[in-house]
MMTF fields as JSON, N, C-alpha, C and O atoms, coordinates in Angstrom:
{
  "mmtfVersion": "1.0.0",
  "mmtfProducer": "UNKNOWN",
  "numBonds": 435,
  "numAtoms": 436,
  "numGroups": 109,
  "numChains": 1,
  "numModels": 1,
  "chainsPerModel": [1],
  "groupsPerChain": [109],
  "chainIdList": ["A"],
  "bondAtomList": [4, 2, 8, 6, 12, 10, 16, 14, 20, 18, 24, 22, 28, 26, 32, 30, 36, 34, 40, 38, 44, 42, 48, 46, 52, 50, 56, 54, 60, 58, 64, 62, 68, 66, 72, 70, 76, 74, 80, 78, 84, 82, 88, 86, 92, 90, 96, 94, 100, 98, 104, 102, 108, 106, 112, 110, 116, 114, 120, 118, 124, 122, 128, 126, 132, 130, 136, 134, 140, 138, 144, 142, 148, 146, 152, 150, 156, 154, 160, 158, 164, 162, 168, 166, 172, 170, 176, 174, 180, 178, 184, 182, 188, 186, 192, 190, 196, 194, 200, 198, 204, 202, 208, 206, 212, 210, 216, 214, 220, 218, 224, 222, 228, 226, 232, 230, 236, 234, 240, 238, 244, 242, 248, 246, 252, 250, 256, 254, 260, 258, 264, 262, 268, 266, 272, 270, 276, 274, 280, 278, 284, 282, 288, 286, 292, 290, 296, 294, 300, 298, 304, 302, 308, 306, 312, 310, 316, 314, 320, 318, 324, 322, 328, 326, 332, 330, 336, 334, 340, 338, 344, 342, 348, 346, 352, 350, 356, 354, 360, 358, 364, 362, 368, 366, 372, 370, 376, 374, 380, 378, 384, 382, 388, 386, 392, 390, 396, 394, 400, 398, 404, 402, 408, 406, 412, 410, 416, 414, 420, 418, 424, 422, 428, 426, 432, 430],
  "bondOrderList": [1, 1, 1, 1, 1, 1, 1, 1, 1, 1, 1, 1, 1, 1, 1, 1, 1, 1, 1, 1, 1, 1, 1, 1, 1, 1, 1, 1, 1, 1, 1, 1, 1, 1, 1, 1, 1, 1, 1, 1, 1, 1, 1, 1, 1, 1, 1, 1, 1, 1, 1, 1, 1, 1, 1, 1, 1, 1, 1, 1, 1, 1, 1, 1, 1, 1, 1, 1, 1, 1, 1, 1, 1, 1, 1, 1, 1, 1, 1, 1, 1, 1, 1, 1, 1, 1, 1, 1, 1, 1, 1, 1, 1, 1, 1, 1, 1, 1, 1, 1, 1, 1, 1, 1, 1, 1, 1, 1],
  "groupList": [{"groupName": "MET", "atomNameList": ["N", "CA", "C", "O"], "elementList": ["N", "C", "C", "O"], "formalChargeList": [0, 0, 0, 0], "bondAtomList": [1, 0, 2, 1, 3, 2], "bondOrderList": [1, 1, 2], "singleLetterCode": "M", "chemCompType": "L-PEPTIDE LINKING"}, {"groupName": "SER", "atomNameList": ["N", "CA", "C", "O"], "elementList": ["N", "C", "C", "O"], "formalChargeList": [0, 0, 0, 0], "bondAtomList": [1, 0, 2, 1, 3, 2], "bondOrderList": [1, 1, 2], "singleLetterCode": "S", "chemCompType": "L-PEPTIDE LINKING"}, {"groupName": "GLU", "atomNameList": ["N", "CA", "C", "O"], "elementList": ["N", "C", "C", "O"], "formalChargeList": [0, 0, 0, 0], "bondAtomList": [1, 0, 2, 1, 3, 2], "bondOrderList": [1, 1, 2], "singleLetterCode": "E", "chemCompType": "L-PEPTIDE LINKING"}, {"groupName": "HIS", "atomNameList": ["N", "CA", "C", "O"], "elementList": ["N", "C", "C", "O"], "formalChargeList": [0, 0, 0, 0], "bondAtomList": [1, 0, 2, 1, 3, 2], "bondOrderList": [1, 1, 2], "singleLetterCode": "H", "chemCompType": "L-PEPTIDE LINKING"}, {"groupName": "ASP", "atomNameList": ["N", "CA", "C", "O"], "elementList": ["N", "C", "C", "O"], "formalChargeList": [0, 0, 0, 0], "bondAtomList": [1, 0, 2, 1, 3, 2], "bondOrderList": [1, 1, 2], "singleLetterCode": "D", "chemCompType": "L-PEPTIDE LINKING"}, {"groupName": "THR", "atomNameList": ["N", "CA", "C", "O"], "elementList": ["N", "C", "C", "O"], "formalChargeList": [0, 0, 0, 0], "bondAtomList": [1, 0, 2, 1, 3, 2], "bondOrderList": [1, 1, 2], "singleLetterCode": "T", "chemCompType": "L-PEPTIDE LINKING"}, {"groupName": "ILE", "atomNameList": ["N", "CA", "C", "O"], "elementList": ["N", "C", "C", "O"], "formalChargeList": [0, 0, 0, 0], "bondAtomList": [1, 0, 2, 1, 3, 2], "bondOrderList": [1, 1, 2], "singleLetterCode": "I", "chemCompType": "L-PEPTIDE LINKING"}, {"groupName": "PRO", "atomNameList": ["N", "CA", "C", "O"], "elementList": ["N", "C", "C", "O"], "formalChargeList": [0, 0, 0, 0], "bondAtomList": [1, 0, 2, 1, 3, 2], "bondOrderList": [1, 1, 2], "singleLetterCode": "P", "chemCompType": "L-PEPTIDE LINKING"}, {"groupName": "GLN", "atomNameList": ["N", "CA", "C", "O"], "elementList": ["N", "C", "C", "O"], "formalChargeList": [0, 0, 0, 0], "bondAtomList": [1, 0, 2, 1, 3, 2], "bondOrderList": [1, 1, 2], "singleLetterCode": "Q", "chemCompType": "L-PEPTIDE LINKING"}, {"groupName": "ALA", "atomNameList": ["N", "CA", "C", "O"], "elementList": ["N", "C", "C", "O"], "formalChargeList": [0, 0, 0, 0], "bondAtomList": [1, 0, 2, 1, 3, 2], "bondOrderList": [1, 1, 2], "singleLetterCode": "A", "chemCompType": "L-PEPTIDE LINKING"}, {"groupName": "GLY", "atomNameList": ["N", "CA", "C", "O"], "elementList": ["N", "C", "C", "O"], "formalChargeList": [0, 0, 0, 0], "bondAtomList": [1, 0, 2, 1, 3, 2], "bondOrderList": [1, 1, 2], "singleLetterCode": "G", "chemCompType": "PEPTIDE LINKING"}, {"groupName": "ARG", "atomNameList": ["N", "CA", "C", "O"], "elementList": ["N", "C", "C", "O"], "formalChargeList": [0, 0, 0, 0], "bondAtomList": [1, 0, 2, 1, 3, 2], "bondOrderList": [1, 1, 2], "singleLetterCode": "R", "chemCompType": "L-PEPTIDE LINKING"}, {"groupName": "LEU", "atomNameList": ["N", "CA", "C", "O"], "elementList": ["N", "C", "C", "O"], "formalChargeList": [0, 0, 0, 0], "bondAtomList": [1, 0, 2, 1, 3, 2], "bondOrderList": [1, 1, 2], "singleLetterCode": "L", "chemCompType": "L-PEPTIDE LINKING"}, {"groupName": "ASN", "atomNameList": ["N", "CA", "C", "O"], "elementList": ["N", "C", "C", "O"], "formalChargeList": [0, 0, 0, 0], "bondAtomList": [1, 0, 2, 1, 3, 2], "bondOrderList": [1, 1, 2], "singleLetterCode": "N", "chemCompType": "L-PEPTIDE LINKING"}, {"groupName": "PHE", "atomNameList": ["N", "CA", "C", "O"], "elementList": ["N", "C", "C", "O"], "formalChargeList": [0, 0, 0, 0], "bondAtomList": [1, 0, 2, 1, 3, 2], "bondOrderList": [1, 1, 2], "singleLetterCode": "F", "chemCompType": "L-PEPTIDE LINKING"}, {"groupName": "TYR", "atomNameList": ["N", "CA", "C", "O"], "elementList": ["N", "C", "C", "O"], "formalChargeList": [0, 0, 0, 0], "bondAtomList": [1, 0, 2, 1, 3, 2], "bondOrderList": [1, 1, 2], "singleLetterCode": "Y", "chemCompType": "L-PEPTIDE LINKING"}, {"groupName": "VAL", "atomNameList": ["N", "CA", "C", "O"], "elementList": ["N", "C", "C", "O"], "formalChargeList": [0, 0, 0, 0], "bondAtomList": [1, 0, 2, 1, 3, 2], "bondOrderList": [1, 1, 2], "singleLetterCode": "V", "chemCompType": "L-PEPTIDE LINKING"}, {"groupName": "LYS", "atomNameList": ["N", "CA", "C", "O"], "elementList": ["N", "C", "C", "O"], "formalChargeList": [0, 0, 0, 0], "bondAtomList": [1, 0, 2, 1, 3, 2], "bondOrderList": [1, 1, 2], "singleLetterCode": "K", "chemCompType": "L-PEPTIDE LINKING"}],
  "groupTypeList": [0, 1, 2, 3, 4, 2, 1, 5, 6, 7, 5, 8, 9, 7, 9, 10, 7, 11, 7, 10, 10, 11, 12, 9, 11, 13, 0, 9, 14, 15, 5, 6, 12, 11, 12, 12, 12, 16, 12, 10, 12, 5, 12, 12, 6, 6, 10, 6, 10, 12, 12, 9, 10, 16, 2, 16, 7, 16, 6, 16, 9, 9, 6, 6, 9, 16, 16, 6, 9, 12, 7, 12, 1, 0, 16, 12, 14, 5, 11, 0, 11, 9, 2, 6, 13, 1, 4, 6, 9, 9, 16, 4, 9, 10, 11, 11, 2, 17, 11, 2, 4, 12, 3, 11, 11, 0, 10, 2, 9],
  "groupIdList": [1, 2, 3, 4, 5, 6, 7, 8, 9, 10, 11, 12, 13, 14, 15, 16, 17, 18, 19, 20, 21, 22, 23, 24, 25, 26, 27, 28, 29, 30, 31, 32, 33, 34, 35, 36, 37, 38, 39, 40, 41, 42, 43, 44, 45, 46, 47, 48, 49, 50, 51, 52, 53, 54, 55, 56, 57, 58, 59, 60, 61, 62, 63, 64, 65, 66, 67, 68, 69, 70, 71, 72, 73, 74, 75, 76, 77, 78, 79, 80, 81, 82, 83, 84, 85, 86, 87, 88, 89, 90, 91, 92, 93, 94, 95, 96, 97, 98, 99, 100, 101, 102, 103, 104, 105, 106, 107, 108, 109],
  "secStructList": [7, 7, 2, 2, 2, 2, 2, 2, 1, 7, 7, 7, 7, 7, 1, 1, 7, 7, 2, 2, 2, 2, 2, 2, 2, 2, 2, 2, 2, 2, 2, 2, 2, 2, 2, 2, 2, 2, 2, 2, 2, 2, 2, 2, 2, 2, 2, 2, 2, 2, 2, 6, 6, 7, 7, 7, 7, 2, 2, 2, 2, 2, 2, 2, 2, 2, 2, 2, 2, 2, 2, 2, 2, 2, 2, 2, 1, 2, 2, 2, 2, 2, 2, 2, 2, 2, 2, 2, 2, 2, 2, 2, 2, 2, 2, 2, 2, 2, 2, 2, 2, 2, 2, 2, 2, 2, 2, 2, 7],
  "xCoordList": [0.699, 0.217, 0.986, 2.049, 0.699, 1.204, 0.858, -0.015, 1.629, 1.258, -0.143, -0.939, -0.472, -1.898, -2.847, -3.661, -2.764, -3.932, -4.067, -5.205, -2.949, -3.099, -3.684, -4.112, -3.604, -4.243, -5.845, -6.516, -6.364, -7.706, -8.271, -9.489, -7.692, -8.169, -8.808, -8.136, -9.756, -10.305, -9.603, -9.279, -9.284, -8.612, -9.793, -10.947, -9.383, -10.304, -10.677, -9.751, -11.84, -12.193, -11.501, -11.413, -11.125, -10.74, -11.584, -12.671, -11.257, -12.156, -12.849, -12.318, -14.123, -14.897, -16.432, -16.732, -17.157, -18.611, -18.412, -17.603, -19.097, -19.294, -19.673, -20.219, -19.45, -19.789, -21.5, -22.073, -21.966, -23.531, -24.356, -25.506, -23.492, -24.263, -24.044, -24.883, -22.79, -22.621, -23.616, -24.229, -23.696, -24.701, -26.16, -26.612, -26.756, -27.751, -28.048, -29.099, -27.152, -27.322, -27.31, -27.925, -26.492, -26.218, -27.631, -28.119, -27.926, -29.239, -30.453, -31.497, -30.421, -31.475, -31.474, -32.491, -30.264, -29.992, -30.42, -31.205, -29.984, -30.174, -31.579, -32.213, -32.022, -33.739, -34.489, -35.489, -34.022, -34.823, -34.484, -35.257, -33.108, -33.119, -33.684, -34.223, -33.812, -34.636, -35.902, -36.494, -36.776, -37.941, -38.054, -39.088, -37.288, -37.283, -37.037, -37.622, -36.173, -36.359, -37.774, -38.474, -37.959, -39.363, -40.43, -41.247, -40.292, -41.331, -41.26, -42.192, -39.894, -39.607, -39.849, -40.304, -39.721, -39.997, -41.705, -42.213, -42.481, -44.083, -44.377, -45.173, -43.784, -44.333, -43.92, -44.802, -42.767, -42.228, -43.154, -43.456, -43.719, -44.356, -45.799, -46.248, -46.543, -47.591, -47.535, -48.503, -46.46, -46.266, -46.271, -46.771, -45.414, -45.455, -46.804, -47.282, -47.472, -48.952, -49.76, -50.451, -49.73, -50.284, -50.194, -51.067, -48.813, -48.406, -48.756, -49.023, -48.755, -49.455, -50.823, -51.359, -51.437, -53.006, -53.479, -54.648, -52.773, -53.41, -53.18, -52.167, -54.31, -54.569, -54.036, -54.732, -52.786, -52.189, -52.5, -52.112, -53.184, -53.451, -52.367, -51.474, -52.252, -51.197, -50.496, -49.291, -51.399, -50.951, -50.166, -48.986, -50.722, -49.943, -48.989, -48.199, -48.66, -47.513, -46.475, -45.284, -47.036, -46.023, -45.551, -44.487, -46.369, -45.866, -44.673, -43.519, -45.209, -44.118, -42.691, -41.659, -42.972, -41.851, -40.859, -39.63, -41.713, -40.734, -40.133, -39.117, -40.629, -40.072, -38.698, -37.706, -38.841, -37.523, -36.735, -35.528, -37.25, -36.272, -35.18, -33.995, -35.863, -34.798, -33.583, -32.544, -33.706, -32.205, -31.602, -30.377, -32.348, -31.739, -30.963, -29.762, -31.454, -30.867, -29.703, -28.857, -29.737, -28.351, -27.328, -26.261, -27.366, -26.568, -26.246, -25.175, -27.207, -27.149, -26.264, -25.232, -26.74, -26.167, -24.902, -24.857, -24.242, -23.346, -22.558, -22.454, -21.995, -21.08, -21.6, -20.987, -22.634, -23.401, -23.602, -23.438, -23.954, -24.284, -22.865, -22.848, -21.995, -20.591, -20.303, -19.787, -20.602, -20.327, -20.968, -20.423, -22.438, -23.321, -22.631, -22.371, -22.421, -21.751, -20.588, -20.644, -19.568, -18.472, -19.051, -18.738, -19.76, -20.355, -21.255, -21.403, -21.672, -22.432, -21.067, -20.892, -20.263, -18.818, -18.183, -17.881, -18.116, -17.739, -18.543, -18.132, -19.534, -20.557, -20.349, -20.058, -20.46, -20.208, -19.072, -19.132, -17.941, -16.74, -16.7, -16.118, -17.449, -17.152, -17.998, -17.607, -19.462, -19.999, -19.3, -19.328, -18.584, -17.792, -16.656, -16.372, -16.002, -14.996, -15.664, -15.141, -16.83, -17.443, -17.737, -17.507, -18.332, -18.655, -17.534, -17.501, -16.698, -15.338, -14.65, -13.818, -14.749, -14.271, -15.163, -14.555, -16.541, -17.118, -17.05, -17.233, -16.815, -16.264, -15.26, -15.289, -14.112, -12.936, -13.134, -12.788, -13.657, -14.23, -14.805, -14.357, -15.954, -16.451, -15.769, -16.086, -14.658, -13.747, -12.868, -12.467, -12.423, -11.693, -12.166, -11.476, -13.643, -14.626, -14.645, -15.322],
  "yCoordList": [-1.111, 0.121, 1.226, 1.211, 2.172, 3.524, 4.213, 3.838, 5.447, 6.379, 6.981, 7.18, 7.294, 8.047, 7.109, 7.522, 5.486, 4.856, 4.771, 4.709, 4.774, 4.684, 5.845, 5.883, 6.862, 8.092, 8.258, 8.991, 7.262, 7.277, 6.403, 6.541, 5.389, 4.666, 5.454, 6.346, 5.212, 5.809, 5.487, 4.322, 6.633, 6.226, 5.624, 5.914, 4.608, 4.17, 4.995, 5.615, 5.247, 6.235, 5.583, 4.37, 6.415, 5.835, 4.961, 5.415, 3.967, 3.018, 3.708, 4.615, 3.211, 4.102, 4.312, 3.975, 4.781, 5.168, 6.386, 7.268, 6.411, 7.645, 8.92, 8.647, 10.123, 11.195, 11.665, 12.236, 11.254, 11.16, 10.013, 10.084, 8.993, 7.863, 8.09, 7.659, 8.842, 9.086, 10.194, 10.069, 11.265, 12.542, 11.544, 11.357, 11.019, 10.692, 9.744, 9.808, 9.1, 8.213, 9.027, 8.742, 10.103, 10.873, 11.948, 12.471, 12.063, 13.053, 12.421, 13.061, 10.932, 10.16, 10.103, 10.334, 9.771, 9.528, 10.836, 10.734, 11.851, 13.243, 13.485, 13.696, 13.476, 13.555, 12.504, 12.886, 11.347, 10.823, 11.077, 11.024, 11.399, 11.719, 12.972, 13.066, 14.015, 15.404, 14.9, 15.385, 13.824, 13.552, 12.827, 13.056, 12.09, 11.364, 12.342, 12.228, 13.254, 14.389, 15.168, 15.383, 15.452, 16.115, 15.109, 15.512, 13.708, 12.751, 12.691, 12.693, 12.634, 12.204, 13.83, 13.747, 14.879, 16.284, 16.38, 17.04, 15.8, 15.821, 15.133, 15.631, 13.794, 12.816, 13.481, 13.707, 13.911, 14.436, 15.675, 15.726, 16.796, 17.998, 17.081, 17.551, 16.068, 15.295, 14.826, 14.828, 14.39, 13.52, 14.35, 14.09, 15.686, 17.035, 17.303, 17.233, 17.667, 18.149, 17.175, 17.69, 15.611, 14.906, 14.746, 14.473, 15.009, 15.023, 16.438, 16.512, 17.51, 18.48, 18.777, 19.834, 17.589, 17.573, 18.264, 18.647, 18.506, 19.391, 18.378, 17.704, 18.408, 17.99, 18.495, 19.282, 18.306, 18.839, 18.321, 17.194, 19.054, 18.386, 18.081, 18.925, 16.945, 16.227, 17.542, 17.794, 18.205, 19.3, 20.131, 20.332, 20.658, 21.635, 21.231, 22.142, 20.063, 19.595, 19.392, 19.688, 18.889, 18.97, 19.726, 19.559, 21.115, 22.494, 22.778, 23.058, 22.642, 23.221, 22.505, 23.089, 21.003, 20.342, 20.655, 20.582, 21.034, 21.797, 22.799, 23.09, 23.479, 25.068, 24.753, 25.481, 23.827, 23.718, 22.58, 22.501, 21.804, 20.984, 21.718, 21.386, 22.952, 23.59, 23.788, 23.154, 24.546, 25.246, 23.868, 23.78, 22.943, 21.955, 21.216, 21.096, 20.684, 19.714, 20.089, 19.353, 21.91, 22.73, 22.405, 22.272, 22.198, 22.017, 20.438, 20.07, 19.702, 18.014, 17.583, 16.98, 17.962, 17.046, 18.254, 18.189, 18.969, 19.795, 18.89, 19.131, 17.95, 17.074, 16.382, 16.247, 16.061, 15.203, 16.259, 15.904, 17.572, 18.528, 18.987, 19.534, 18.841, 19.268, 18.461, 18.891, 16.86, 15.682, 16.127, 16.154, 16.474, 16.6, 17.8, 17.696, 18.819, 20.22, 19.449, 19.406, 18.884, 18.235, 17.383, 17.598, 16.572, 15.611, 16.626, 16.161, 17.709, 18.466, 18.949, 18.863, 19.405, 20.145, 19.351, 19.751, 17.852, 16.936, 16.562, 16.37, 16.575, 16.223, 17.562, 17.422, 18.604, 19.674, 19.805, 20.027, 19.695, 19.363, 18.471, 18.673, 17.388, 16.306, 16.55, 16.161, 17.378, 18.078, 18.996, 19.033, 19.842, 20.734, 20.272, 20.758, 19.238, 18.808, 17.996, 17.913, 17.449, 16.71, 17.556, 17.228, 18.859, 19.981, 20.373, 20.343, 20.712, 21.546, 20.135, 20.502, 19.023, 17.939, 18.016, 18.26, 17.893, 17.943, 19.255, 19.25, 20.347, 21.719, 21.416, 21.626, 20.828, 20.815, 19.67, 19.919, 18.613, 17.657, 18.374, 18.285, 19.191, 19.742, 20.691, 20.808, 21.482, 22.292, 21.879, 22.527, 20.278, 19.669, 19.092, 18.832, 18.866, 18.158, 19.09, 18.757],
  "zCoordList": [-0.157, -0.079, -0.169, 0.451, -0.791, -0.633, 0.44, 1.223, 0.571, 1.762, 1.442, 2.36, 0.057, -0.207, 0.425, 1.251, -0.025, 0.253, 2.107, 2.572, 2.997, 4.096, 4.839, 5.992, 3.852, 4.666, 4.634, 5.362, 3.449, 3.637, 4.479, 4.587, 5.227, 6.038, 7.339, 7.858, 7.721, 8.845, 10.049, 10.281, 11.01, 12.594, 13.186, 12.871, 14.228, 15.175, 16.081, 16.603, 16.496, 17.703, 19.13, 19.322, 19.894, 21.154, 22.116, 22.474, 22.485, 23.241, 24.391, 25.032, 24.633, 25.765, 25.174, 24.029, 25.899, 25.458, 24.547, 24.836, 23.546, 22.647, 23.606, 24.675, 23.334, 23.754, 23.86, 24.787, 22.724, 22.69, 23.476, 23.91, 23.533, 24.293, 25.882, 26.673, 26.362, 27.365, 27.928, 28.988, 27.103, 27.512, 27.628, 28.757, 26.614, 26.746, 28.266, 28.903, 28.541, 29.709, 31.033, 32.061, 30.816, 32.187, 32.076, 33.077, 31.304, 31.39, 31.384, 31.506, 31.221, 31.81, 33.167, 33.821, 33.729, 34.985, 35.792, 36.735, 35.472, 36.222, 36.159, 37.194, 35.243, 35.016, 36.085, 36.693, 36.251, 37.251, 38.571, 39.527, 38.599, 40.084, 40.182, 41.285, 39.503, 39.946, 40.048, 41.012, 39.191, 39.517, 40.825, 41.453, 41.297, 42.54, 43.741, 44.819, 43.47, 44.617, 44.645, 45.635, 43.604, 43.612, 44.365, 45.193, 43.937, 44.754, 46.229, 47.033, 46.454, 47.835, 48.442, 49.583, 48.123, 48.79, 48.799, 49.705, 47.912, 47.696, 48.77, 49.566, 49.043, 50.42, 51.462, 52.291, 51.725, 52.893, 53.246, 54.438, 52.354, 52.768, 53.184, 54.23, 52.744, 52.999, 54.168, 54.928, 54.441, 55.807, 57.081, 58.176, 56.563, 57.567, 57.928, 59.06, 56.698, 56.863, 57.785, 58.663, 57.645, 58.447, 59.975, 60.798, 60.116, 61.487, 62.107, 63.307, 61.335, 62.037, 61.984, 62.316, 61.465, 61.535, 60.351, 60.387, 59.274, 58.067, 56.906, 56.714, 56.181, 54.65, 53.744, 53.103, 53.349, 52.209, 50.92, 50.611, 50.106, 48.668, 47.923, 47.839, 47.311, 46.653, 45.689, 45.695, 44.979, 43.813, 44.611, 44.324, 45.627, 46.259, 46.958, 47.204, 47.474, 47.837, 46.738, 46.833, 45.761, 44.418, 43.893, 43.297, 43.954, 43.346, 44.367, 44.045, 45.744, 46.862, 46.308, 45.976, 46.316, 46.095, 44.855, 44.883, 43.715, 42.588, 42.769, 42.138, 43.626, 43.942, 45.089, 45.124, 45.766, 46.64, 45.912, 46.139, 45.162, 44.292, 43.434, 43.384, 42.652, 41.596, 42.532, 42.346, 43.391, 43.736, 44.7, 44.783, 45.327, 45.997, 45.059, 45.3, 43.997, 42.847, 42.213, 41.704, 42.319, 41.849, 42.563, 41.964, 43.97, 44.964, 45.361, 45.843, 45.112, 45.174, 44.276, 44.569, 42.791, 41.861, 41.016, 39.788, 41.519, 40.946, 40.257, 39.054, 40.662, 39.872, 38.531, 37.472, 38.794, 37.589, 36.498, 35.331, 36.779, 35.871, 35.297, 34.194, 35.809, 35.364, 34.47, 33.438, 34.659, 33.72, 32.156, 31.052, 32.612, 31.4, 30.489, 29.29, 31.217, 30.593, 29.542, 28.313, 30.407, 29.468, 28.331, 27.16, 28.635, 27.644, 26.347, 25.217, 26.637, 25.695, 24.92, 23.705, 25.75, 25.041, 23.699, 22.575, 24.444, 23.659, 22.1, 20.956, 22.585, 21.281, 20.402, 19.214, 20.842, 20.042, 19.347, 18.138, 19.961, 19.215, 18.051, 16.985, 18.427, 17.475, 16.166, 15.066, 16.409, 15.31, 14.532, 13.302, 15.371, 14.511, 13.648, 12.553, 14.277, 13.458, 12.208, 11.097, 12.559, 11.208, 10.204, 9.04, 10.551, 9.811, 9.012, 7.781, 9.713, 8.929, 8.157, 7.328, 8.204, 7.53, 6.485, 5.442, 6.302, 5.16, 4.458, 3.241, 5.055, 4.167, 3.447, 2.235, 4.104, 3.536, 2.188, 1.033, 2.568, 1.298, 0.166, -0.978, 0.557, -0.394, -1.31, -2.493, -0.632, -1.336, -2.239, -3.206, -1.776, -2.914, -4.116, -5.101, -3.952, -5.05, -6.393, -7.365]
}
């Protein structure tokens, strides 16, 4: 094989999960964690209401839980959000590289 032929062979991607797959997995896990946090807070609010002798409607407890969960999840899941941000950056870099490669190829044709 000549040098020219070898340069057209695609290089192997590094081992490990692809950034897009890792991003999807992390986003799903993050979403499930946040939903579980809201559910837990909702049950906690209803339980505290029952202990106090007050019947808190589920919708009211859920709304309060969402309001509490928003800032709480920012604190509790900081590391996971950082991983998701780095995965997004990796996916964007891959898309940018593919787009630039396509523009180079179109310029050669």
